Each structure stands twice: as structure tokens, then as C-alpha cells.
C-alpha positions as CSV (number, residue, x, y, z in Angstrom):
1,Q,0.0,0.0,-0.2
2,V,1.4,3.6,-1.1
3,Q,1.4,6.2,1.3
4,L,1.8,9.8,0.4
5,V,2.4,12.7,2.7
6,E,1.6,16.4,0.6
7,S,3.7,19.4,3.0
8,G,4.3,23.1,1.6
9,G,1.2,24.7,1.2
10,G,0.6,27.9,2.6
11,L,-0.4,31.8,2.3
12,V,1.1,33.7,-0.5
13,Q,0.7,37.1,-2.1
14,P,-0.3,37.0,-5.5
15,G,3.1,36.8,-7.8
16,G,5.0,34.7,-4.6
17,S,6.1,31.3,-5.0
18,L,5.9,28.5,-2.9
19,R,7.2,24.8,-3.6
20,L,5.4,21.8,-2.5
21,S,6.8,18.3,-1.6
22,C,5.2,14.7,-1.9
23,T,6.9,12.1,-0.2
24,G,6.0,8.4,-0.9
25,S,6.4,5.0,0.7
26,G,5.3,1.7,1.1
27,G,5.9,1.3,-2.6
28,T,8.5,1.1,-5.3
29,F,8.3,4.9,-5.8
30,S,10.5,4.8,-9.3
31,N,7.9,2.8,-11.1
32,Y,4.8,5.6,-10.2
33,G,4.0,7.8,-12.5
34,M,3.2,11.1,-10.2
35,S,1.0,13.8,-10.3
36,W,-0.1,17.0,-8.7
37,Y,-4.2,17.8,-8.9
38,L,-5.7,21.3,-7.8
39,Q,-9.3,21.2,-5.7
40,A,-10.1,25.1,-6.5
41,P,-13.2,26.2,-4.1
42,G,-16.4,24.6,-5.3
43,K,-15.0,23.0,-8.5
44,E,-13.9,19.5,-9.1
45,R,-10.1,18.4,-9.0
46,E,-8.2,19.2,-11.7
47,L,-4.8,18.2,-12.7
48,V,-2.3,21.0,-12.7
49,A,1.0,18.7,-13.5
50,A,2.5,15.5,-14.5
51,I,5.8,13.4,-14.4
52,G,6.8,9.9,-15.6
53,P,8.6,7.5,-13.6
54,T,11.7,8.8,-14.6
55,G,11.3,12.0,-14.8
56,T,12.1,12.3,-18.3
57,S,8.5,13.4,-19.2
58,T,6.3,16.2,-18.1
59,N,2.9,17.1,-18.6
60,Y,1.3,20.6,-17.6
61,A,-2.0,22.3,-17.8
62,L,-2.2,25.2,-19.8
63,S,-3.3,27.4,-16.5
64,V,0.5,27.0,-15.0
65,K,2.5,26.3,-17.9
66,G,5.7,28.0,-17.6
67,R,4.9,29.3,-14.0
68,F,5.0,25.9,-12.7
69,T,7.8,22.9,-12.8
70,I,7.5,19.5,-11.9
71,S,10.0,16.9,-10.9
72,R,11.1,14.3,-9.1
73,D,13.7,12.5,-7.2
74,N,13.3,8.5,-6.8
75,A,16.7,8.2,-4.5
76,K,14.3,10.3,-2.0
77,N,11.1,9.1,-3.1
78,T,10.2,12.8,-3.3
79,V,8.4,14.8,-6.1
80,T,8.0,18.8,-6.0
81,L,6.0,21.2,-7.2
82,Q,7.9,24.8,-7.6
83,M,5.0,27.7,-7.9
84,N,5.5,30.4,-9.2
85,S,4.2,34.0,-10.0
86,L,1.0,32.8,-8.3
87,K,-2.7,34.1,-8.9
88,P,-5.6,34.0,-6.2
89,E,-7.2,31.6,-9.0
90,D,-4.1,29.2,-8.3
91,T,-6.0,28.7,-4.6
92,G,-7.5,25.2,-3.1
93,V,-6.3,21.7,-2.1
94,Y,-2.9,20.3,-4.1
95,Y,-3.2,16.9,-3.9
96,C,-0.4,14.4,-5.0
97,K,-1.5,11.2,-7.0
98,A,0.9,7.8,-8.2
99,T,-0.1,6.3,-10.4
100,I,0.9,2.3,-11.6
101,G,-1.3,0.8,-13.9
102,W,-4.6,1.0,-13.6
103,R,-4.2,1.6,-9.3
104,N,-4.3,5.1,-8.1
105,Y,-3.0,6.3,-4.3
106,W,-3.8,9.8,-3.5
107,G,-2.4,12.0,-0.3
108,K,-4.2,14.2,1.3
109,G,-3.8,17.0,0.3
110,T,-2.0,20.6,1.2
111,P,-4.2,23.9,1.0
112,V,-2.9,27.1,-0.8
113,T,-4.4,30.3,-0.4
114,V,-3.1,33.3,-3.1
115,S,-3.7,36.4,-1.2
116,S,-2.6,39.8,-0.8
């Protein structure tokens, strides 16, 4: 059973930066595709960024392209989301997901609020 724990959320002003981390345990981390999702208030959970098992392939939502960067360190079982030039619409709970085949595992999320 894979367990994921997110950290790094908080309150930041528009234009600021945050770095989210997700640490996995209970599985072979390097076998999993990893992704970050945002659930904004009153909205469904949406994909923000994804990275393949080796880290060579990445994918971003159009709304964050050029502002967010996803990366992973398989030696540390960690995936990171660097968020720059934050906007109020980036507010919500960020979830980490691990995927292998048809199986998905979710963390409990870390909240981000972008407000002045």
C-alpha cells in the first residue's frame, strides 16, 4: 500500500512562490507516474502537472505552463511542485497522486491560499 504525504502549502501573496513536496512510502517509488492536482473551492479536482517514472516526461495544465515546474527525486521518494508567479485562481487544496497501471493512490492534500 502506497502512502503519500504532501507538505509546503500555505498563504502567499499574488506573484509569490511556493514549493510543494510529496513523499511516498510503501512501494517502489520509481515505478510510479506522479502528478499534482488542484481542487479549488467549489470545483472538481483538476490535473495541474504530471511526471513520468524516470522524470524525463512532464505534462502541465495550460493555466500553469511556464509558472509551475514538476520534478522528482527517486532516491528520496519525493516529487516536488515549484509554483511561481502565483495567482488567486491557484488557490485550493493540492493533492499528490501516484499511478501504476490502473491503480491510483492519493495523499490527503496541502492547502494553498493566494491572497493579498
